MOPAC internal coordinates of N, CA, C and O (Angstrom, degrees):
PM7 1SCF
backbone

  N    0.0000 0     0.00 0     0.00 0    0    0    0
  C    1.4601 1     0.00 0     0.00 0    1    0    0
  C    1.5203 1   108.32 1     0.00 0    2    1    0
  O    1.2310 1   120.11 1   -27.29 1    3    2    1
  N    1.3149 1   117.40 1   152.71 1    3    2    1
  C    1.4521 1   120.72 1  -171.73 1    5    3    2
  C    1.5068 1   114.83 1  -103.68 1    6    5    3
  O    1.2310 1   119.69 1  -138.85 1    7    6    5
  N    1.3000 1   118.20 1    41.15 1    7    6    5
  C    1.4532 1   120.39 1  -174.88 1    9    7    6
  C    1.5150 1   112.79 1  -103.47 1   10    9    7
  O    1.2310 1   120.07 1  -162.05 1   11   10    9
  N    1.3198 1   117.47 1    17.95 1   11   10    9
  C    1.4600 1   120.28 1  -174.20 1   13   11   10
  C    1.5167 1   111.91 1   -52.43 1   14   13   11
  O    1.2310 1   121.63 1   -49.74 1   15   14   13
  N    1.3079 1   114.49 1   130.26 1   15   14   13
  C    1.4519 1   125.44 1   176.34 1   17   15   14
  C    1.5242 1   115.03 1    72.41 1   18   17   15
  O    1.2310 1   119.35 1  -179.89 1   19   18   17
  N    1.3254 1   118.85 1     0.11 1   19   18   17
  C    1.4596 1   120.33 1   173.03 1   21   19   18
  C    1.5284 1   107.73 1   -74.94 1   22   21   19
  O    1.2310 1   120.86 1   -43.76 1   23   22   21
  N    1.3357 1   115.96 1   136.24 1   23   22   21
  C    1.4597 1   120.65 1  -179.22 1   25   23   22
  C    1.5226 1   110.61 1   -92.79 1   26   25   23
  O    1.2310 1   121.23 1   -46.00 1   27   26   25
  N    1.3257 1   115.25 1   134.00 1   27   26   25
  C    1.4603 1   122.30 1   175.09 1   29   27   26
  C    1.5253 1   107.33 1  -120.52 1   30   29   27
  O    1.2310 1   120.87 1   -50.33 1   31   30   29
  N    1.3167 1   115.94 1   129.67 1   31   30   29
  C    1.4641 1   121.37 1   175.66 1   33   31   30
  C    1.5197 1   108.57 1   -95.80 1   34   33   31
  O    1.2310 1   120.56 1   -55.78 1   35   34   33
  N    1.3200 1   116.53 1   124.22 1   35   34   33
  C    1.4655 1   122.26 1   176.47 1   37   35   34
  C    1.5258 1   107.30 1  -103.41 1   38   37   35
  O    1.2310 1   120.81 1   -62.64 1   39   38   37
  N    1.3283 1   116.05 1   117.36 1   39   38   37
  C    1.4666 1   122.57 1  -179.93 1   41   39   38
  C    1.5202 1   107.23 1  -111.34 1   42   41   39
  O    1.2310 1   121.35 1   -75.88 1   43   42   41
  N    1.3248 1   115.02 1   104.12 1   43   42   41
  C    1.4643 1   121.74 1  -173.61 1   45   43   42
  C    1.5183 1   108.14 1  -153.74 1   46   45   43
  O    1.2310 1   119.99 1   -48.62 1   47   46   45
  N    1.3350 1   117.63 1   131.38 1   47   46   45
  C    1.4621 1   120.55 1  -178.64 1   49   47   46
  C    1.5243 1   113.00 1   -80.53 1   50   49   47
  O    1.2310 1   119.60 1   160.38 1   51   50   49
  N    1.3190 1   118.36 1   -19.62 1   51   50   49
  C    1.4623 1   121.92 1  -179.93 1   53   51   50
  C    1.5335 1   109.03 1   -88.03 1   54   53   51
  O    1.2310 1   120.64 1   -66.05 1   55   54   53
  N    1.3344 1   116.38 1   113.95 1   55   54   53
  C    1.4669 1   121.52 1  -175.23 1   57   55   54
  C    1.5295 1   112.19 1   -59.70 1   58   57   55
  O    1.2310 1   119.82 1   144.05 1   59   58   57
  N    1.3275 1   117.95 1   -35.95 1   59   58   57
  C    1.4693 1   119.59 1  -178.79 1   61   59   58
  C    1.5317 1   111.06 1   -69.20 1   62   61   59
  O    1.2310 1   119.94 1   143.55 1   63   62   61
  N    1.3174 1   117.72 1   -36.45 1   63   62   61
  C    1.4661 1   120.43 1   177.62 1   65   63   62
  C    1.5278 1   109.95 1   -71.52 1   66   65   63
  O    1.2310 1   120.26 1   140.04 1   67   66   65
  N    1.3471 1   117.11 1   -39.96 1   67   66   65
  C    1.4764 1   119.98 1   175.16 1   69   67   66
  C    1.5153 1   110.31 1   -57.57 1   70   69   67
  O    1.2310 1   120.56 1   136.30 1   71   70   69
  N    1.3440 1   116.53 1   -43.70 1   71   70   69
  C    1.4588 1   120.99 1  -179.85 1   73   71   70
  C    1.5307 1   110.77 1   -62.90 1   74   73   71
  O    1.2310 1   120.25 1   134.81 1   75   74   73
  N    1.3253 1   117.14 1   -45.19 1   75   74   73
  C    1.4645 1   121.14 1   178.33 1   77   75   74
  C    1.5321 1   110.58 1   -59.48 1   78   77   75
  O    1.2310 1   120.49 1   135.20 1   79   78   77
  N    1.3193 1   116.66 1   -44.80 1   79   78   77
  C    1.4684 1   120.50 1   178.37 1   81   79   78
  C    1.5233 1   110.30 1   -62.42 1   82   81   79
  O    1.2310 1   120.38 1   134.83 1   83   82   81
  N    1.3267 1   116.87 1   -45.17 1   83   82   81
  C    1.4723 1   121.26 1  -179.18 1   85   83   82
  C    1.5252 1   110.75 1   -58.12 1   86   85   83
  O    1.2310 1   120.47 1   126.89 1   87   86   85
  N    1.3155 1   116.70 1   -53.11 1   87   86   85
  C    1.4648 1   120.72 1  -177.10 1   89   87   86
  C    1.5305 1   110.28 1   -61.77 1   90   89   87
  O    1.2310 1   120.47 1   133.94 1   91   90   89
  N    1.3156 1   116.71 1   -46.06 1   91   90   89
  C    1.4642 1   121.56 1  -179.52 1   93   91   90
  C    1.5220 1   111.01 1   -57.84 1   94   93   91
  O    1.2310 1   120.47 1   132.73 1   95   94   93
  N    1.3244 1   116.72 1   -47.27 1   95   94   93
  C    1.4624 1   120.50 1  -175.89 1   97   95   94
  C    1.5253 1   112.15 1   -75.84 1   98   97   95
  O    1.2310 1   119.91 1   143.37 1   99   98   97
  N    1.3271 1   117.78 1   -36.63 1   99   98   97
  C    1.4686 1   119.92 1   177.62 1  101   99   98
  C    1.5307 1   110.73 1   -64.39 1  102  101   99
  O    1.2310 1   120.03 1   143.76 1  103  102  101
  N    1.3216 1   117.55 1   -36.24 1  103  102  101
  C    1.4606 1   120.67 1   177.44 1  105  103  102
  C    1.5324 1   111.80 1   -64.46 1  106  105  103
  O    1.2310 1   120.45 1   159.92 1  107  106  105
  N    1.3333 1   116.74 1   -20.08 1  107  106  105
  C    1.4606 1   121.45 1   177.86 1  109  107  106
  C    1.5258 1   112.16 1   -95.41 1  110  109  107
  O    1.2310 1   120.18 1  -175.08 1  111  110  109
  N    1.3322 1   117.26 1     4.92 1  111  110  109
  C    1.4529 1   120.90 1   175.64 1  113  111  110
  C    1.5172 1   115.89 1    95.52 1  114  113  111
  O    1.2310 1   119.85 1  -172.50 1  115  114  113
  N    1.3198 1   117.89 1     7.50 1  115  114  113
  C    1.4571 1   121.32 1   178.15 1  117  115  114
  C    1.5220 1   110.67 1   -84.82 1  118  117  115
  O    1.2310 1   120.51 1   -29.44 1  119  118  117
  N    1.3167 1   116.64 1   150.56 1  119  118  117
  C    1.4581 1   122.82 1   166.44 1  121  119  118
  C    1.5222 1   104.69 1   -90.09 1  122  121  119
  O    1.2310 1   119.90 1   -50.28 1  123  122  121
  N    1.3239 1   117.80 1   129.72 1  123  122  121
  C    1.4607 1   120.61 1  -174.81 1  125  123  122
  C    1.5165 1   110.48 1  -116.55 1  126  125  123
  O    1.2310 1   121.08 1   -52.12 1  127  126  125
  N    1.3310 1   115.54 1   127.88 1  127  126  125
  C    1.4584 1   123.90 1   170.45 1  129  127  126
  C    1.5256 1   106.08 1  -106.10 1  130  129  127
  O    1.2310 1   120.53 1   -27.81 1  131  130  129
  N    1.3256 1   116.59 1   152.19 1  131  130  129
  C    1.4601 1   120.42 1  -178.66 1  133  131  130
  C    1.5179 1   111.57 1  -126.20 1  134  133  131
  O    1.2310 1   121.40 1   -30.87 1  135  134  133
  N    1.3378 1   114.92 1   149.13 1  135  134  133
  C    1.4575 1   121.73 1   173.41 1  137  135  134
  C    1.5258 1   107.67 1  -145.11 1  138  137  135
  O    1.2310 1   120.96 1   -40.61 1  139  138  137
  N    1.3295 1   115.78 1   139.39 1  139  138  137
  C    1.4592 1   120.18 1  -179.69 1  141  139  138
  C    1.5226 1   112.42 1   -95.62 1  142  141  139
  O    1.2310 1   120.06 1   167.30 1  143  142  141
  N    1.3277 1   117.50 1   -12.70 1  143  142  141
  C    1.4579 1   121.05 1  -177.80 1  145  143  142
  C    1.5153 1   111.42 1  -154.31 1  146  145  143
  O    1.2310 1   121.00 1     0.45 1  147  146  145
  N    1.3220 1   115.69 1  -179.55 1  147  146  145
  C    1.4593 1   121.13 1  -175.15 1  149  147  146
  C    1.5239 1   113.36 1   -65.71 1  150  149  147
  O    1.2310 1   119.80 1   137.38 1  151  150  149
  N    1.3254 1   117.99 1   -42.62 1  151  150  149
  C    1.4723 1   120.04 1  -178.95 1  153  151  150
  C    1.5213 1   110.69 1   -62.38 1  154  153  151
  O    1.2310 1   120.47 1   134.68 1  155  154  153
  N    1.3321 1   116.71 1   -45.32 1  155  154  153
  C    1.4726 1   120.89 1   177.14 1  157  155  154
  C    1.5236 1   110.95 1   -61.54 1  158  157  155
  O    1.2310 1   120.66 1   138.99 1  159  158  157
  N    1.3143 1   116.33 1   -41.01 1  159  158  157
  C    1.4672 1   120.78 1  -178.87 1  161  159  158
  C    1.5279 1   110.82 1   -64.20 1  162  161  159
  O    1.2310 1   120.51 1   134.20 1  163  162  161
  N    1.3168 1   116.63 1   -45.80 1  163  162  161
  C    1.4725 1   119.69 1   179.47 1  165  163  162
  C    1.5237 1   111.09 1   -61.75 1  166  165  163
  O    1.2310 1   120.20 1   138.97 1  167  166  165
  N    1.3270 1   117.23 1   -41.03 1  167  166  165
  C    1.4672 1   120.88 1   178.13 1  169  167  166
  C    1.5211 1   110.70 1   -63.91 1  170  169  167
  O    1.2310 1   120.04 1   138.30 1  171  170  169
  N    1.3209 1   117.52 1   -41.70 1  171  170  169
  C    1.4649 1   121.37 1   179.55 1  173  171  170
  C    1.5240 1   111.36 1   -65.17 1  174  173  171
  O    1.2310 1   120.16 1   141.94 1  175  174  173
  N    1.3210 1   117.29 1   -38.06 1  175  174  173
  C    1.4682 1   121.39 1   178.94 1  177  175  174
  C    1.5157 1   110.36 1   -66.83 1  178  177  175
  O    1.2310 1   120.63 1   138.33 1  179  178  177
  N    1.3354 1   116.41 1   -41.67 1  179  178  177
  C    1.4788 1   119.89 1   177.79 1  181  179  178
  C    1.5252 1   111.12 1   -64.53 1  182  181  179
  O    1.2310 1   120.44 1   140.16 1  183  182  181
  N    1.3345 1   116.76 1   -39.84 1  183  182  181
  C    1.4608 1   121.18 1  -176.63 1  185  183  182
  C    1.5250 1   112.23 1   -72.25 1  186  185  183
  O    1.2310 1   120.53 1   143.50 1  187  186  185
  N    1.3152 1   116.59 1   -36.50 1  187  186  185
  C    1.4638 1   119.99 1  -175.11 1  189  187  186
  C    1.5147 1   108.06 1  -153.69 1  190  189  187
  O    1.2310 1   120.60 1   -77.30 1  191  190  189
  N    1.2958 1   116.46 1   102.70 1  191  190  189
  C    1.4581 1   120.45 1  -178.19 1  193  191  190
  C    1.5301 1   110.02 1   -62.66 1  194  193  191
  O    1.2310 1   120.12 1   -68.55 1  195  194  193
  N    1.3348 1   117.38 1   111.45 1  195  194  193
  C    1.4608 1   119.98 1  -176.72 1  197  195  194
  C    1.5311 1   112.07 1   -75.34 1  198  197  195
  O    1.2310 1   121.20 1   -21.58 1  199  198  197
  N    1.3177 1   115.30 1   158.42 1  199  198  197
  C    1.4627 1   121.65 1   175.62 1  201  199  198
  C    1.5263 1   110.43 1   -75.52 1  202  201  199
  O    1.2310 1   120.61 1   155.11 1  203  202  201
  N    1.3347 1   116.43 1   -24.89 1  203  202  201
  C    1.4666 1   122.13 1   179.24 1  205  203  202
  C    1.5190 1   108.80 1  -159.81 1  206  205  203
  O    1.2310 1   121.37 1   -20.04 1  207  206  205
  N    1.3189 1   114.98 1   159.96 1  207  206  205
  C    1.4670 1   122.04 1   176.80 1  209  207  206
  C    1.5204 1   108.32 1  -126.74 1  210  209  207
  O    1.2310 1   120.81 1   -47.77 1  211  210  209
  N    1.3281 1   116.05 1   132.23 1  211  210  209
  C    1.4539 1   122.57 1   169.90 1  213  211  210
  C    1.5206 1   104.63 1  -102.30 1  214  213  211
  O    1.2310 1   120.46 1   -64.15 1  215  214  213
  N    1.3212 1   116.73 1   115.85 1  215  214  213
  C    1.4617 1   121.97 1  -168.42 1  217  215  214
  C    1.5185 1   112.12 1  -123.55 1  218  217  215
  O    1.2310 1   120.84 1   -57.21 1  219  218  217
  N    1.3269 1   116.00 1   122.79 1  219  218  217
  C    1.4586 1   121.70 1   172.50 1  221  219  218
  C    1.5248 1   107.63 1   -74.60 1  222  221  219
  O    1.2310 1   120.48 1   -46.40 1  223  222  221
  N    1.3100 1   116.68 1   133.60 1  223  222  221
  C    1.4573 1   120.21 1  -179.08 1  225  223  222
  C    1.5228 1   112.22 1   -68.81 1  226  225  223
  O    1.2310 1   120.21 1   145.65 1  227  226  225
  N    1.3310 1   117.20 1   -34.35 1  227  226  225
  C    1.4563 1   120.88 1  -179.52 1  229  227  226
  C    1.5197 1   109.10 1  -118.73 1  230  229  227
  O    1.2310 1   120.73 1   -67.97 1  231  230  229
  N    1.3207 1   116.21 1   112.03 1  231  230  229
  C    1.4651 1   123.00 1  -178.56 1  233  231  230
  C    1.5183 1   108.27 1  -107.42 1  234  233  231
  O    1.2310 1   120.43 1   -99.66 1  235  234  233
  N    1.3353 1   116.78 1    80.34 1  235  234  233
  C    1.4606 1   119.74 1  -175.19 1  237  235  234
  C    1.5130 1   108.91 1    62.95 1  238  237  235
  O    1.2310 1   120.66 1    64.31 1  239  238  237
  N    1.3283 1   116.35 1  -115.69 1  239  238  237
  C    1.4655 1   120.62 1   178.58 1  241  239  238
  C    1.5269 1   112.13 1   -94.20 1  242  241  239
  O    1.2310 1   120.04 1  -179.99 1  243  242  241
  N    1.3268 1   117.53 1     0.01 1  243  242  241
  C    1.4638 1   121.47 1  -178.43 1  245  243  242
  C    1.5290 1   110.72 1   -96.65 1  246  245  243
  O    1.2310 1   121.25 1   -31.61 1  247  246  245
  N    1.3233 1   115.22 1   148.39 1  247  246  245
  C    1.4594 1   122.71 1   176.89 1  249  247  246
  C    1.5250 1   108.44 1   -92.98 1  250  249  247
  O    1.2310 1   120.45 1   -71.35 1  251  250  249
  N    1.3372 1   116.75 1   108.65 1  251  250  249
  C    1.4586 1   121.07 1  -179.87 1  253  251  250
  C    1.5151 1   112.90 1   -58.43 1  254  253  251
  O    1.2310 1   120.39 1   152.31 1  255  254  253
  N    1.3151 1   116.86 1   -27.69 1  255  254  253
  C    1.4645 1   120.67 1   178.33 1  257  255  254
  C    1.5158 1   113.42 1   -59.52 1  258  257  255
  O    1.2310 1   120.29 1   156.75 1  259  258  257
  N    1.3419 1   117.06 1   -23.25 1  259  258  257
  C    1.4708 1   120.57 1   179.34 1  261  259  258
  C    1.5237 1   112.04 1   -66.63 1  262  261  259
  O    1.2310 1   119.98 1   161.28 1  263  262  261
  N    1.3246 1   117.65 1   -18.72 1  263  262  261
  C    1.4545 1   121.13 1   179.48 1  265  263  262
  C    1.5248 1   111.88 1   -76.42 1  266  265  263
  O    1.2310 1   120.09 1   158.65 1  267  266  265
  N    1.3127 1   117.43 1   -21.35 1  267  266  265
  C    1.4620 1   121.16 1  -173.54 1  269  267  266
  C    1.5284 1   113.40 1   -59.90 1  270  269  267
  O    1.2310 1   119.88 1   146.97 1  271  270  269
  N    1.3224 1   117.84 1   -33.03 1  271  270  269
  C    1.4685 1   120.18 1  -179.21 1  273  271  270
  C    1.5277 1   111.56 1   -58.99 1  274  273  271
  O    1.2310 1   120.05 1   145.34 1  275  274  273
  N    1.3162 1   117.50 1   -34.66 1  275  274  273
  C    1.4531 1   120.93 1  -177.37 1  277  275  274
  C    1.5159 1   114.36 1   -89.71 1  278  277  275
  O    1.2310 1   120.09 1  -169.73 1  279  278  277
  N    1.3186 1   117.43 1    10.27 1  279  278  277
  C    1.4608 1   120.65 1  -174.93 1  281  279  278
  C    1.5247 1   113.62 1  -113.52 1  282  281  279
  O    1.2310 1   120.18 1  -151.51 1  283  282  281
  N    1.3106 1   117.27 1    28.49 1  283  282  281
  C    1.4614 1   120.34 1  -179.69 1  285  283  282
  C    1.5278 1   110.05 1   -54.46 1  286  285  283
  O    1.2310 1   120.88 1   -55.58 1  287  286  285
  N    1.3162 1   115.91 1   124.42 1  287  286  285
  C    1.4532 1   121.06 1   177.92 1  289  287  286
  C    1.5179 1   114.63 1    85.58 1  290  289  287
  O    1.2310 1   119.50 1   174.02 1  291  290  289
  N    1.3165 1   118.55 1    -5.98 1  291  290  289
  C    1.4691 1   121.55 1   177.84 1  293  291  290
  C    1.5225 1   107.46 1  -105.99 1  294  293  291
  O    1.2310 1   119.74 1   -61.66 1  295  294  293
  N    1.3347 1   118.11 1   118.34 1  295  294  293
  C    1.4618 1   119.43 1  -179.57 1  297  295  294
  C    1.5224 1   111.90 1   -68.28 1  298  297  295
  O    1.2310 1   121.40 1   -34.39 1  299  298  297
  N    1.3273 1   114.93 1   145.61 1  299  298  297
  C    1.4628 1   121.69 1  -175.43 1  301  299  298
  C    1.5235 1   110.11 1  -124.85 1  302  301  299
  O    1.2310 1   121.50 1   -46.33 1  303  302  301
  N    1.3358 1   114.74 1   133.67 1  303  302  301
  C    1.4620 1   121.79 1   168.35 1  305  303  302
  C    1.5177 1   105.47 1  -104.12 1  306  305  303
  O    1.2310 1   120.59 1   -63.19 1  307  306  305
  N    1.3119 1   116.47 1   116.81 1  307  306  305
  C    1.4547 1   122.17 1  -177.72 1  309  307  306
  C    1.5226 1   109.40 1   -90.13 1  310  309  307
  O    1.2310 1   120.70 1   -53.76 1  311  310  309
  N    1.3395 1   116.26 1   126.24 1  311  310  309
  C    1.4587 1   122.36 1   173.46 1  313  311  310
  C    1.5191 1   107.59 1  -101.55 1  314  313  311
  O    1.2310 1   120.23 1   -47.85 1  315  314  313
  N    1.3123 1   117.16 1   132.15 1  315  314  313
  C    1.4473 1   118.44 1  -179.55 1  317  315  314
  C    1.5183 1   112.06 1  -153.57 1  318  317  315
  O    1.2310 1   121.55 1   -35.03 1  319  318  317
  N    1.3074 1   114.63 1   144.97 1  319  318  317
  C    1.4539 1   121.62 1   172.46 1  321  319  318
  C    1.5158 1   110.88 1   -95.89 1  322  321  319
  O    1.2310 1   120.55 1   178.56 1  323  322  321
  N    1.3376 1   116.55 1    -1.44 1  323  322  321
  C    1.4639 1   121.22 1  -179.40 1  325  323  322
  C    1.5220 1   110.22 1   -67.98 1  326  325  323
  O    1.2310 1   120.77 1   -37.51 1  327  326  325
  N    1.3061 1   116.14 1   142.49 1  327  326  325
  C    1.4590 1   120.10 1   178.11 1  329  327  326
  C    1.5182 1   111.61 1   -72.67 1  330  329  327
  O    1.2310 1   120.56 1   146.82 1  331  330  329
  N    1.3079 1   116.53 1   -33.18 1  331  330  329
  C    1.4645 1   121.79 1  -178.62 1  333  331  330
  C    1.5211 1   109.75 1  -124.38 1  334  333  331
  O    1.2310 1   120.46 1   -47.87 1  335  334  333
  N    1.3082 1   116.73 1   132.13 1  335  334  333
  C    1.4675 1   122.54 1   173.68 1  337  335  334
  C    1.5167 1   106.13 1  -114.42 1  338  337  335
  O    1.2310 1   120.03 1   -58.77 1  339  338  337
  N    1.3370 1   117.55 1   121.23 1  339  338  337
  C    1.4618 1   119.96 1  -178.28 1  341  339  338
  C    1.5324 1   111.71 1   -56.49 1  342  341  339
  O    1.2310 1   121.06 1   -36.68 1  343  342  341
  N    1.3384 1   115.58 1   143.32 1  343  342  341
  C    1.4635 1   120.82 1   179.66 1  345  343  342
  C    1.5240 1   111.71 1   -56.27 1  346  345  343
  O    1.2310 1   120.27 1   141.70 1  347  346  345
  N    1.3275 1   117.09 1   -38.30 1  347  346  345
  C    1.4674 1   120.39 1  -179.81 1  349  347  346
  C    1.5225 1   110.84 1   -59.98 1  350  349  347
  O    1.2310 1   120.08 1   144.61 1  351  350  349
  N    1.3113 1   117.46 1   -35.39 1  351  350  349
  C    1.4629 1   121.80 1   177.75 1  353  351  350
  C    1.5260 1   110.81 1   -76.09 1  354  353  351
  O    1.2310 1   120.09 1   137.95 1  355  354  353
  N    1.3108 1   117.43 1   -42.05 1  355  354  353
  C    1.4701 1   121.30 1   178.26 1  357  355  354
  C    1.5258 1   111.53 1   -57.99 1  358  357  355
  O    1.2310 1   120.40 1   143.88 1  359  358  357
  N    1.3125 1   116.84 1   -36.12 1  359  358  357
  C    1.4663 1   121.04 1  -178.79 1  361  359  358
  C    1.5265 1   112.57 1   -69.00 1  362  361  359
  O    1.2310 1   120.06 1   162.39 1  363  362  361
  N    1.3208 1   117.48 1   -17.61 1  363  362  361
  C    1.4625 1   121.68 1  -176.59 1  365  363  362
  C    1.5242 1   113.03 1   -96.01 1  366  365  363
  O    1.2310 1   119.88 1   176.84 1  367  366  365
  N    1.3357 1   117.84 1    -3.16 1  367  366  365
  C    1.4630 1   121.06 1  -177.89 1  369  367  366
  C    1.5272 1   110.17 1  -123.79 1  370  369  367
  O    1.2310 1   121.02 1   -20.96 1  371  370  369
  N    1.3343 1   115.65 1   159.04 1  371  370  369
  C    1.4641 1   120.81 1  -179.88 1  373  371  370
  C    1.5196 1   112.03 1   -78.21 1  374  373  371
  O    1.2310 1   120.42 1   149.24 1  375  374  373
  N    1.3344 1   116.81 1   -30.76 1  375  374  373
  C    1.4612 1   120.97 1  -178.04 1  377  375  374
  C    1.5170 1   109.85 1  -159.90 1  378  377  375
  O    1.2310 1   121.20 1   -23.99 1  379  378  377
  N    1.3256 1   115.31 1   156.01 1  379  378  377
  C    1.4652 1   122.34 1   175.62 1  381  379  378
  C    1.5218 1   107.43 1  -125.98 1  382  381  379
  O    1.2310 1   120.65 1   -53.86 1  383  382  381
  N    1.3264 1   116.35 1   126.14 1  383  382  381
  C    1.4582 1   121.98 1   174.85 1  385  383  382
  C    1.5204 1   108.46 1  -117.82 1  386  385  383
  O    1.2310 1   120.89 1   -51.41 1  387  386  385
  N    1.3162 1   115.90 1   128.59 1  387  386  385
  C    1.4523 1   120.48 1   178.43 1  389  387  386
  C    1.5177 1   111.17 1   -81.45 1  390  389  387
  O    1.2310 1   121.28 1   -31.64 1  391  390  389
  N    1.3227 1   115.16 1   148.36 1  391  390  389
  C    1.4576 1   121.14 1   174.43 1  393  391  390
  C    1.5192 1   107.87 1   -92.86 1  394  393  391
  O    1.2310 1   119.82 1   -42.04 1  395  394  393
  N    1.3030 1   117.95 1   137.96 1  395  394  393
  C    1.4588 1   126.43 1    -2.57 1  397  395  394
  C    1.5289 1   110.01 1   -72.75 1  398  397  395
  O    1.2310 1   120.77 1   -31.18 1  399  398  397
  N    1.3294 1   116.13 1   148.82 1  399  398  397
  C    1.4602 1   120.30 1  -177.74 1  401  399  398
  C    1.5254 1   109.57 1  -115.11 1  402  401  399
  O    1.2310 1   121.46 1   -20.95 1  403  402  401
  N    1.3137 1   114.82 1   159.05 1  403  402  401
  C    1.4599 1   122.49 1   177.21 1  405  403  402
  C    1.5290 1   107.63 1   -85.67 1  406  405  403
  O    1.2310 1   119.01 1   -59.81 1  407  406  405
  N    1.3309 1   119.49 1   120.19 1  407  406  405
  C    1.4646 1   120.80 1  -179.71 1  409  407  406
  C    1.5254 1   113.16 1   -55.34 1  410  409  407
  O    1.2310 1   119.87 1   144.28 1  411  410  409
  N    1.3277 1   117.85 1   -35.72 1  411  410  409
  C    1.4673 1   119.95 1   177.55 1  413  411  410
  C    1.5216 1   110.86 1   -64.26 1  414  413  411
  O    1.2310 1   120.29 1   141.61 1  415  414  413
  N    1.3260 1   117.05 1   -38.39 1  415  414  413
  C    1.4604 1   120.72 1   178.04 1  417  415  414
  C    1.5266 1   110.45 1   -65.58 1  418  417  415
  O    1.2310 1   120.41 1   141.61 1  419  418  417
  N    1.3311 1   116.82 1   -38.39 1  419  418  417
  C    1.4624 1   120.31 1   176.01 1  421  419  418
  C    1.5227 1   110.05 1   -60.55 1  422  421  419
  O    1.2310 1   120.28 1   131.62 1  423  422  421
  N    1.3317 1   117.06 1   -48.38 1  423  422  421
  C    1.4648 1   121.19 1  -178.54 1  425  423  422
  C    1.5229 1   111.49 1   -60.20 1  426  425  423
  O    1.2310 1   120.24 1   134.30 1  427  426  425
  N    1.3184 1   117.15 1   -45.70 1  427  426  425
  C    1.4663 1   121.45 1  -179.39 1  429  427  426
  C    1.5262 1   110.27 1   -65.04 1  430  429  427
  O    1.2310 1   120.49 1   137.02 1  431  430  429
  N    1.3108 1   116.66 1   -42.98 1  431  430  429
  C    1.4656 1   121.25 1  -178.41 1  433  431  430
  C    1.5231 1   111.08 1   -64.07 1  434  433  431
  O    1.2310 1   120.22 1   132.28 1  435  434  433
  N    1.3274 1   117.19 1   -47.72 1  435  434  433
  C    1.4713 1   120.22 1   179.90 1  437  435  434
  C    1.5233 1   109.95 1   -64.14 1  438  437  435
  O    1.2310 1   119.99 1   136.72 1  439  438  437
  N    1.3190 1   117.62 1   -43.28 1  439  438  437
  C    1.4644 1   120.35 1   178.72 1  441  439  438
  C    1.5295 1   110.56 1   -59.70 1  442  441  439
  O    1.2310 1   120.45 1   137.58 1  443  442  441
  N    1.3186 1   116.74 1   -42.42 1  443  442  441
  C    1.4666 1   120.88 1  -179.65 1  445  443  442
  C    1.5291 1   112.06 1   -62.06 1  446  445  443
  O    1.2310 1   120.52 1   136.72 1  447  446  445
  N    1.3259 1   116.62 1   -43.28 1  447  446  445
  C    1.4668 1   117.28 1  -177.04 1  449  447  446
  C    1.5283 1   112.44 1   -77.41 1  450  449  447
  O    1.2310 1   120.27 1   154.94 1  451  450  449
  N    1.3348 1   117.08 1   -25.06 1  451  450  449
  C    1.4641 1   119.58 1   178.90 1  453  451  450
  C    1.5254 1   110.90 1   -81.12 1  454  453  451
  O    1.2310 1   120.30 1   137.88 1  455  454  453
  N    1.3396 1   117.03 1   -42.12 1  455  454  453
  C    1.4640 1   120.39 1  -175.38 1  457  455  454
  C    1.5152 1   113.17 1   -94.79 1  458  457  455
  O    1.2310 1   120.24 1   163.92 1  459  458  457
  N    1.3366 1   117.14 1   -16.08 1  459  458  457
  C    1.4548 1   120.45 1  -178.43 1  461  459  458
  C    1.5186 1   113.15 1    80.04 1  462  461  459
  O    1.2310 1   120.04 1  -167.00 1  463  462  461
  N    1.3226 1   117.53 1    13.00 1  463  462  461
  C    1.4808 1   120.02 1   179.35 1  465  463  462
  C    1.4990 1   111.15 1  -102.54 1  466  465  463
  O    1.2310 1   120.10 1   180.00 1  467  466  465

């Protein structure tokens, strides 16, 4: 995959899922930053504008969807265990992956939105 040195921010409150995302994406040549909540995510975005964001819809008691307003121009892959994702939310993200997700599908999806292939 051709994503070498592109940074992806993974925003996920579950450390094991963050780790899975990190390993999966690093093996594809991405630089991965991590955030467990909205404040960390906003700080990471300010510090280093990522090429893409992998965002959990539910971050403990926080609504991951609230981060979308600050991500103009940054494509988002939404991770969710929800059975239904409102159309209004789907229209604001590049892709939606249900939990549990296939790590290969995550890698392909992120590569596609970062490289445009």
